C-alpha positions as CSV (number, residue, x, y, z in Angstrom):
1,X,17.7,43.5,-20.4
2,X,16.5,41.7,-23.5
3,X,19.9,40.3,-24.2
4,X,20.1,39.1,-20.6
5,X,16.8,37.3,-20.8
6,X,17.9,35.6,-24.1
7,X,21.2,34.5,-22.5
8,X,19.3,33.2,-19.4
9,X,16.9,31.2,-21.6
10,X,19.8,29.9,-23.7
11,X,21.6,28.7,-20.6
12,X,18.5,27.1,-19.2
13,X,17.9,25.3,-22.5
14,X,21.5,24.1,-22.6
15,X,21.1,22.9,-19.0
16,X,18.0,20.9,-19.8
17,X,19.8,19.3,-22.8
18,X,22.8,18.5,-20.7
19,X,20.5,17.0,-18.1
20,X,18.6,14.9,-20.7
21,X,22.0,13.6,-22.0
22,X,23.1,12.6,-18.4
23,X,19.8,10.8,-17.8
24,X,20.1,8.8,-21.1
25,X,23.7,7.8,-20.2
26,X,22.8,6.9,-16.6
27,X,19.9,4.7,-17.8
28,X,22.5,2.7,-19.7
29,X,24.4,1.7,-16.5
30,X,22.7,-1.6,-15.8
31,X,22.9,-2.7,-19.4
32,X,26.6,-2.0,-19.8
33,X,27.3,-3.6,-16.4
34,X,25.5,-6.8,-17.3
35,X,26.9,-7.1,-20.8
36,X,30.4,-6.1,-19.6
37,X,30.3,-8.6,-16.8
38,X,29.2,-11.4,-19.1
39,X,32.1,-10.6,-21.5
40,X,34.9,-9.8,-19.1
41,X,33.8,-10.8,-15.6
42,X,32.5,-8.2,-13.1
43,X,35.8,-7.2,-11.5
44,X,37.8,-6.9,-14.7
45,X,34.9,-4.8,-16.2
46,X,34.7,-2.5,-13.2
47,X,38.4,-2.0,-13.0
48,X,38.8,-1.0,-16.7
49,X,35.6,1.0,-17.1
50,X,35.9,3.0,-13.8
51,X,39.6,3.8,-14.3
52,X,38.8,5.0,-17.8
53,X,35.9,7.1,-16.5
54,X,37.9,8.5,-13.6
55,X,40.9,9.4,-15.7
56,X,38.6,11.0,-18.3
57,X,37.0,13.2,-15.6
58,X,40.4,14.3,-14.3
59,X,41.6,15.2,-17.8
60,X,38.4,17.2,-18.3
61,X,38.9,19.1,-15.0
62,X,42.5,19.9,-15.9
63,X,41.5,21.1,-19.3
64,X,38.5,23.2,-18.2
65,X,39.5,24.4,-14.8
66,X,43.3,24.4,-15.2
67,X,43.8,22.4,-12.0
68,X,42.6,19.3,-10.0
69,X,42.1,21.0,-6.7
70,X,38.3,20.8,-6.6
71,X,38.5,17.1,-7.5
72,X,41.5,16.0,-5.3
73,X,41.6,18.5,-2.4
74,X,38.4,17.3,-0.8
75,X,37.7,18.2,2.9
76,X,37.8,15.2,5.3
77,X,34.1,14.8,5.5
78,X,33.8,14.7,1.7
79,X,36.6,12.1,1.5
80,X,34.7,9.9,4.0
81,X,31.4,10.4,2.1
82,X,33.2,9.6,-1.2
83,X,34.7,6.4,0.1
84,X,31.7,5.1,2.1
85,X,29.1,6.5,-0.3
86,X,30.2,6.8,-3.9
87,X,32.9,4.0,-3.9
88,X,30.9,1.4,-2.0
89,X,27.8,2.2,-4.1
90,X,30.0,1.9,-7.3
91,X,30.9,-1.6,-6.2
92,X,27.6,-2.8,-4.7
93,X,25.3,-1.8,-7.6
94,X,27.3,-3.3,-10.5
95,X,27.8,-6.5,-8.5
96,X,24.1,-6.8,-7.8
97,X,23.3,-6.6,-11.6
98,X,26.2,-8.9,-12.5
99,X,25.5,-11.6,-10.0
100,X,21.8,-12.0,-10.9
101,X,21.1,-15.6,-11.8
102,X,19.4,-14.7,-15.1
103,X,19.0,-11.7,-17.4
104,X,15.3,-11.6,-16.3
105,X,16.3,-11.4,-12.7
106,X,18.9,-8.6,-13.5
107,X,16.0,-6.4,-14.6
108,X,14.2,-6.9,-11.3
109,X,17.3,-6.4,-9.2
110,X,18.1,-3.2,-11.1
111,X,14.7,-1.8,-10.0
112,X,15.6,-2.5,-6.3
113,X,18.4,0.0,-6.8
114,X,15.9,2.6,-7.8
115,X,14.6,2.8,-4.3
116,X,17.3,5.4,-3.8
117,X,15.4,8.5,-5.1
118,X,12.5,8.0,-2.7
119,X,14.9,7.0,0.1
120,X,16.9,10.2,-0.5
121,X,13.8,12.3,0.1
122,X,13.0,10.3,3.2
123,X,16.5,10.7,4.6
124,X,16.3,14.4,3.6
125,X,13.4,14.8,6.0
126,X,15.8,13.7,8.8
127,X,19.0,15.3,7.6
128,X,18.2,18.4,5.5
129,X,16.7,21.5,7.3
130,X,13.4,22.7,5.9
131,X,12.4,19.3,4.4
132,X,9.1,17.8,5.7
133,X,7.3,14.5,5.5
134,X,4.1,14.7,3.5
135,X,1.2,12.6,2.3
136,X,2.7,12.5,-1.2
137,X,5.9,11.1,0.1
138,X,3.9,8.3,1.9
139,X,2.2,7.5,-1.4
140,X,5.6,7.5,-3.1
141,X,6.9,5.0,-0.5
142,X,4.0,2.7,-1.1
143,X,4.5,2.9,-4.9
144,X,8.2,2.2,-4.8
145,X,7.7,-0.8,-2.5
146,X,4.8,-2.2,-4.6
147,X,6.8,-1.7,-7.8
148,X,9.9,-3.3,-6.5
149,X,8.0,-6.3,-5.2
150,X,6.0,-6.7,-8.4
151,X,9.1,-6.5,-10.6
152,X,10.7,-9.2,-8.6
153,X,7.6,-11.3,-8.1
154,X,8.9,-14.4,-9.8
155,X,12.6,-14.2,-8.9
156,X,12.2,-13.3,-5.3
157,X,9.1,-15.5,-4.9
158,X,11.1,-18.6,-5.9
159,X,13.6,-18.0,-3.1
160,X,10.8,-18.6,-0.5
161,X,9.4,-21.6,-2.2
162,X,12.6,-23.7,-2.1
163,X,13.4,-25.9,0.8
164,X,16.7,-24.1,1.5
165,X,17.3,-20.5,0.8
166,X,20.9,-19.9,-0.3
167,X,22.9,-16.8,0.5
168,X,24.1,-16.7,-3.1
169,X,20.5,-16.5,-4.4
170,X,19.8,-13.6,-2.0
171,X,23.0,-11.7,-2.6
172,X,22.0,-9.7,-5.7
173,X,18.9,-8.4,-3.9
174,X,20.9,-7.6,-0.7
175,X,23.6,-5.8,-2.8
176,X,20.9,-3.8,-4.7
177,X,19.2,-2.8,-1.5
178,X,22.6,-1.8,0.0
179,X,23.3,0.3,-3.1
180,X,20.0,2.1,-2.8
181,X,20.7,2.9,0.9
182,X,24.3,4.0,0.2
183,X,23.4,6.3,-2.7
184,X,20.4,7.8,-0.9
185,X,22.6,8.6,2.1
186,X,25.3,10.0,-0.1
187,X,22.8,12.2,-1.9
188,X,21.0,13.4,1.3
189,X,24.3,14.4,2.9
190,X,25.4,16.3,-0.2
191,X,22.1,18.1,-0.1
192,X,22.7,18.9,3.6
193,X,26.2,20.2,2.9
194,X,25.3,21.9,-0.4
195,X,26.4,25.4,0.7
196,X,30.1,24.3,0.7
197,X,30.2,20.9,-0.9
198,X,28.9,22.1,-4.2
199,X,32.4,23.6,-5.0
200,X,33.9,20.1,-5.2
201,X,33.8,17.2,-7.6
202,X,33.6,13.8,-5.9
203,X,32.8,11.6,-8.9
204,X,36.3,11.6,-10.4
205,X,38.0,10.3,-7.3
206,X,35.1,8.0,-6.6
207,X,35.4,6.3,-10.0
208,X,39.2,6.0,-9.6
209,X,38.6,4.5,-6.1
210,X,36.2,1.9,-7.5
211,X,38.6,1.1,-10.4
212,X,41.6,0.6,-8.1
213,X,39.7,-1.7,-5.7
214,X,38.4,-3.7,-8.5
215,X,41.9,-3.9,-10.0
216,X,43.3,-5.2,-6.8
217,X,40.6,-7.9,-6.6
218,X,41.5,-8.9,-10.2
219,X,45.1,-9.6,-9.1
220,X,43.9,-12.2,-6.5
221,X,40.7,-13.4,-8.0
222,X,40.7,-13.7,-11.8
223,X,38.6,-16.9,-12.1
224,X,35.7,-15.0,-13.7
225,X,37.9,-12.8,-16.0
226,X,37.3,-13.3,-19.7
227,X,39.5,-12.5,-22.7
228,X,39.5,-8.8,-23.7
229,X,38.3,-9.0,-27.3
230,X,36.6,-6.3,-29.5
231,X,33.4,-6.8,-27.6
232,X,35.1,-6.3,-24.3
233,X,36.9,-3.2,-25.4
234,X,33.7,-1.8,-26.8
235,X,31.7,-2.2,-23.6
236,X,34.6,-0.8,-21.5
237,X,34.8,2.3,-23.6
238,X,31.0,2.7,-23.7
239,X,30.8,2.4,-19.9
240,X,33.8,4.5,-19.1
241,X,33.0,7.4,-21.4
242,X,29.2,7.0,-21.1
243,X,27.5,6.6,-17.7
244,X,30.7,6.8,-15.7
245,X,32.6,9.6,-17.5
246,X,30.2,11.9,-19.3
247,X,27.0,11.0,-17.3
248,X,28.3,12.7,-14.1
249,X,29.9,15.6,-16.0
250,X,26.8,16.4,-18.0
251,X,24.7,16.4,-14.8
252,X,27.1,18.9,-13.1
253,X,26.9,21.2,-16.2
254,X,23.1,20.9,-16.1
255,X,22.9,21.7,-12.4
256,X,24.7,25.0,-12.9
257,X,22.3,26.1,-15.7
258,X,18.8,24.7,-15.3
259,X,16.2,24.6,-12.5
260,X,17.1,21.7,-10.1
261,X,13.5,20.7,-9.6
262,X,12.9,20.5,-13.3
263,X,16.0,18.3,-13.7
264,X,14.8,16.1,-10.9
265,X,11.4,15.6,-12.5
266,X,13.1,14.7,-15.8
267,X,15.3,12.2,-14.0
268,X,12.1,10.4,-12.8
269,X,12.0,8.5,-16.1
270,X,15.3,6.8,-15.4
271,X,13.9,3.5,-14.0
272,X,11.7,3.0,-17.1
273,X,14.5,4.0,-19.5
274,X,16.9,1.7,-17.7
275,X,14.5,-1.2,-17.9
276,X,13.9,-0.6,-21.6
277,X,17.7,-0.5,-22.3
278,X,18.2,-3.7,-20.4
279,X,15.6,-5.5,-22.3
280,X,17.0,-4.2,-25.6
281,X,20.7,-5.0,-24.8
282,X,19.8,-8.5,-23.4
283,X,17.2,-9.4,-26.1
284,X,14.6,-10.0,-23.4
285,X,10.9,-9.4,-23.7
286,X,9.6,-8.0,-20.4
287,X,6.5,-9.4,-18.7
288,X,3.6,-7.3,-17.5
289,X,4.9,-7.5,-13.9
290,X,8.3,-6.0,-14.8
291,X,6.7,-3.2,-16.9
292,X,4.1,-2.4,-14.2
293,X,6.9,-2.5,-11.6
294,X,9.0,0.0,-13.6
295,X,6.0,2.3,-14.0
296,X,5.3,2.2,-10.3
297,X,8.9,2.9,-9.3
298,X,9.0,5.8,-11.8
299,X,5.8,7.2,-10.4
300,X,7.3,6.9,-6.9
301,X,10.3,9.0,-8.0
302,X,8.0,11.6,-9.5
303,X,5.8,11.8,-6.4
304,X,8.8,12.0,-4.0
305,X,10.2,14.9,-6.0
306,X,6.8,16.6,-6.1
307,X,6.4,16.2,-2.3
308,X,9.2,18.7,-1.6
């Protein structure tokens, strides 16, 4: 019995470490997207990094499981969810960050994407049996909306003070909002189907799908593509083996070992970490509104998880 308890505690600790690693890697996503897009163009960056991450995951599955069945042989519903959830999100979110007019705006747009954890819980109330709306969730919604507005106070406010609002100026915000809705729907449906969907791995095929679509776009639209130098190769490898490749794998390893709610509460720090990484990578000193917005969005994630 003592040996069993020691093994259980050891697995739980390993799960928490895997989860922490995944959170750190995921928080790098916006940074590598912005730097990679500036160096290579958004489509060339997405094609290279996502194909690398997807191939890495497939090699990992083949090495550890001895087959690809759980990553390739997805049921029809999971294929549809992977295409219209994971793949579309994998295009919308990076483009939102890449198309931001300035590095400062990229930080605010990035926080719009972090509406997704709270939206996931809201959609869970509608889609997942046994999930209820609560006062804490209402407070979380208020916090996430206030934080998003505050973080984008200057950038979004300027849109409404100009005589003519352009679609190009609105596009990063619309893409980030679309990304938040797509990922929250993807997550809520996976939670609804967890009894059978948990046996499959969708991220590998999802990454390959994003990479292939981006590669096709590159063939016909290479105006933004930059030369692939040492900097470009470095950011491709960092993104492909970091957030895309190992981020998802570490999270799956964590889920099989540690308490899911504990992992969820740990992940609540991602908006703040992501903002700090962006400021560091982009050599940008955040204002009080961006810091306060990141804190409010993080608090909203924490409250939405506590509400269930």
